[in-house]
C-alpha positions in Angstrom: -5.6 14.7 -7.7 -2.9 14.2 -5.1 -3.8 14.1 -1.7 -1.7 16.7 0.5 -2.9 16.0 4.6 -6.0 15.2 5.7 -8.2 16.1 8.8 -6.5 14.9 12.4 -8.4 17.1 14.6 -9.5 13.1 16.5 -6.4 11.7 16.4 -5.3 10.8 19.9 -1.8 9.1 19.7 1.1 10.1 17.4 1.1 7.2 14.4 4.6 5.6 15.5 3.7 2.2 14.1 3.0 4.6 10.5 6.3 6.5 11.0 8.4 3.0 11.5 7.0 1.5 8.6 7.7 4.4 6.5 11.3 4.6 7.8 12.0 1.5 7.4 11.0 1.8 3.9 13.2 4.6 2.7 15.9 3.2 5.0 15.9 -0.4 2.5 15.2 1.5 -0.4 18.8 3.4 0.1 19.8 0.5 0.4 19.0 -0.3 -3.5 20.5 2.8 -4.0 24.0 1.5 -2.4 23.7 -1.3 -4.1 23.5 0.3 -7.9 27.4 1.4 -6.7 27.6 -2.4 -7.5 26.4 -2.2 -10.7 22.5 -3.3 -12.4 22.4 -6.9 -12.4 23.8 -6.6 -8.1 20.1 -4.9 -7.8 18.5 -6.7 -10.2 19.5 -9.6 -8.2 18.2 -8.2 -4.9 14.8 -7.2 -6.2 14.2 -11.6 -7.6 15.2 -12.8 -4.8 13.2 -10.8 -2.5 10.6 -9.4 -4.9 7.7 -11.5 -5.2 8.1 -14.2 -8.3 4.5 -15.5 -9.5 6.5 -18.5 -10.6 7.7 -19.3 -8.0 4.7 -20.0 -6.1 3.3 -21.6 -9.2 5.8 -24.0 -8.3 6.0 -24.2 -4.9 9.8 -23.3 -5.4 12.4 -20.6 -4.6 13.9 -20.4 -8.7 17.5 -19.0 -8.9 18.7 -15.5 -7.1 17.7 -18.2 -4.1 17.3 -16.5 -0.7 17.8 -18.7 2.8 13.8 -18.0 4.2 11.3 -19.8 2.7 10.0 -18.6 -0.7 7.1 -17.9 0.7 8.4 -14.5 3.0 9.0 -12.4 -0.2 4.8 -12.1 0.7 6.5 -9.5 3.0 9.9 -8.7 2.3 8.9 -7.5 -0.9 6.5 -5.0 0.7 9.6 -3.0 2.0 11.3 -2.7 -1.4 10.7 -0.4 -4.5 11.6 0.4 -7.8 12.8 3.9 -8.5 12.6 7.2 -6.1 9.0 8.4 -7.6 7.5 4.6 -6.8 9.3 5.1 -3.1 7.8 8.5 -2.2 3.9 8.5 -3.7 3.2 5.1 -1.2 5.1 6.6 1.6 3.3 10.0 0.6 0.0 8.2 0.6 0.8 6.3 3.6 1.3 9.0 5.7 -1.8 11.4 4.6 -4.2 8.7 5.9 -2.0 5.7 7.5 -1.9 8.0 10.9 -5.6 7.8 10.9 -6.0 4.0 10.6 -3.7 3.7 12.9 -5.3 5.5 15.7 -8.4 3.7 15.0 -7.1 -0.1 15.0 -5.0 -0.1 17.4 -1.0 -0.3 16.8 -0.5 -3.7 17.0 -3.9 -5.3 14.8 -2.6 -1.5 12.5 0.5 -3.5 11.7 -1.3 -6.7 11.7 -3.5 -4.8 9.4 -1.2 -3.5 7.5 1.1 -6.9 6.3 -1.8 -9.4 5.6 -3.7 -6.4 3.6 -0.5 -7.0 2.0 0.1 -10.3 1.6 -3.4 -10.7 0.1 -2.5 -8.0 -2.7 0.8 -9.9 -3.7 -1.7 -13.4 -3.7 -4.1 -11.8 -5.7 -0.8 -10.5 -8.7 0.4 -14.2 -8.3 -3.6 -15.5 -9.0 -3.8 -13.6 -11.7 -0.7 -14.1 -13.5 0.6 -16.7 -12.3 3.8 -18.1 -14.8 5.8 -14.9 -14.7 8.9 -13.8 -13.7 8.7 -10.6 -13.5 9.1 -9.6 -9.7 6.1 -7.5 -7.7 8.3 -5.3 -5.2 6.0 -1.9 -3.3 4.1 -1.0 -0.2 1.3 -0.1 -2.7 -1.2 -3.4 -1.9 -0.4 -3.0 2.0 -1.3 1.2 1.4 -4.3 0.1 -0.9 -5.4 -1.8 1.8 -5.3 1.2 4.2 -7.3 3.7 1.4 -10.1 0.6 1.5 -10.5 0.8 6.0 -10.0 5.1 6.1 -13.1 5.0 3.3 -14.7 3.0 5.2 -13.8 4.0 9.2 -13.6 8.2 8.0 -15.4 8.6 5.1 -17.0 12.0 5.7 -13.0 13.7 6.2 -11.9 16.0 5.0 -8.7 15.7 2.8 -5.9 18.7 1.3 -5.1 17.9 -2.3 -3.1 19.5 -4.9 -4.8 19.9 -8.3 -2.5 21.1 -10.8 -1.7 24.5 -9.0 -4.5 24.6 -7.0 -5.1 22.9 -3.9 -8.5 22.6 -2.1 -10.7 20.7 0.7 -12.2 17.6 -0.7 -14.6 14.4 0.6 -12.4 11.3 1.2 -14.8 9.8 0.0 -14.6 11.5 -3.7 -10.7 11.2 -3.5 -10.3 7.3 -2.3 -13.3 6.8 -4.7 -12.1 8.1 -7.9 -8.6 6.5 -7.1 -10.7 2.6 -6.3 -12.1 3.3 -9.7 -8.9 4.2 -11.7 -7.4 1.1 -10.3 -10.5 -1.1 -10.4 -11.3 0.3 -14.6 -7.1 -0.3 -14.9 -7.0 -3.8 -13.0 -9.9 -4.8 -15.5 -7.5 -3.7 -18.6 -4.5 -5.5 -17.4 -6.7 -8.7 -17.4 -7.2 -8.4 -21.3 -4.2 -8.3 -21.6 -1.6 -11.4 -23.2 0.1 -12.7 -20.0 2.0 -15.1 -21.9 3.8 -12.3 -23.4 5.9 -10.7 -19.6 5.3 -7.0 -19.0 6.5 -4.8 -16.2 4.6 -1.6 -14.6 2.0 -1.4 -12.1 0.3 -4.3 -10.2 -3.3 -3.0 -10.6 -4.8 -6.2 -9.9 -2.5 -6.5 -6.9 -4.1 -2.2 -5.5 -7.4 -3.4 -5.5 -7.1 -7.4 -4.0 -5.4 -4.8 -1.5 -8.1 -2.4 -1.7 -11.0 -4.8 -0.9 -9.2 -6.8 2.1 -8.4 -3.3 3.4 -12.3 -2.3 3.2 -13.9 -6.6 4.5 -10.9 -5.8 7.1 -11.8 -2.5 8.8 -15.2 -3.8 9.5 -14.2 -7.2 10.3 -11.7 -5.9 13.2 -13.8 -3.9 14.4 -12.3 -0.2 13.7 -16.2 1.5 13.0 -17.0 4.0 15.4 -19.4 2.4 18.3 -22.9 4.1 18.6 -22.3 6.8 21.1 -18.9 7.5 22.0 -18.5 9.1 18.2 -16.9 13.1 19.7 -18.1 15.8 18.1 -16.2 17.9 15.9 -14.2 20.7 17.0 -15.3 24.6 16.4 -12.3 25.9 15.4 -10.0 24.9 12.2 -8.9 21.4 12.3 -4.8 20.5 11.6 -2.8 19.0 9.2 -0.9 17.6 7.8 
């Protein structure tokens, strides 16, 4: 099931932070595309510099190719880089569908803090799982997993419009996100059984799991849960989707 929209009838503000995050990801990816004109090594070196390389965190030093900032700054830079068009478009779709309501409920300032911190935590979980790896980890998936965790806490009853095969369905958020989370947890457990001495690329499922758990906890700690007596009634007209 591919989410393509959700109910936003109770959203009070346009999601400017979510939009800016998406813009930053797109602009940096286009820069990555431009590096391909210089040859594959130019792009590989860029990803190696600014992606999270687990071994750097195990040795506490920046491995070549090095950057002018502390090596741990890649915990932030990596979440704005992507490995391909599919990686980028999938992440940005999820961020747009689910990020706006989470931003609206938490507030813009707290949403920025929430997004960055869950992304950092997700990357650190992946580092902890495979600390000897020299393969860079990039992508906004960890932070977006945090957004999904927060959405599940804050809006479990909202309905999400999903594309299933060739049919568009309206499904409760708890079902959509619950199925996604189950997939990530099962896949993450599968990666733990892999011999990490063998370098393999692919999806960083444990980063997704870490980001999701951080998002659930963060949504509660930041006080985003609707207060008793302040929840507005759902309107009787057809809700707006985006």
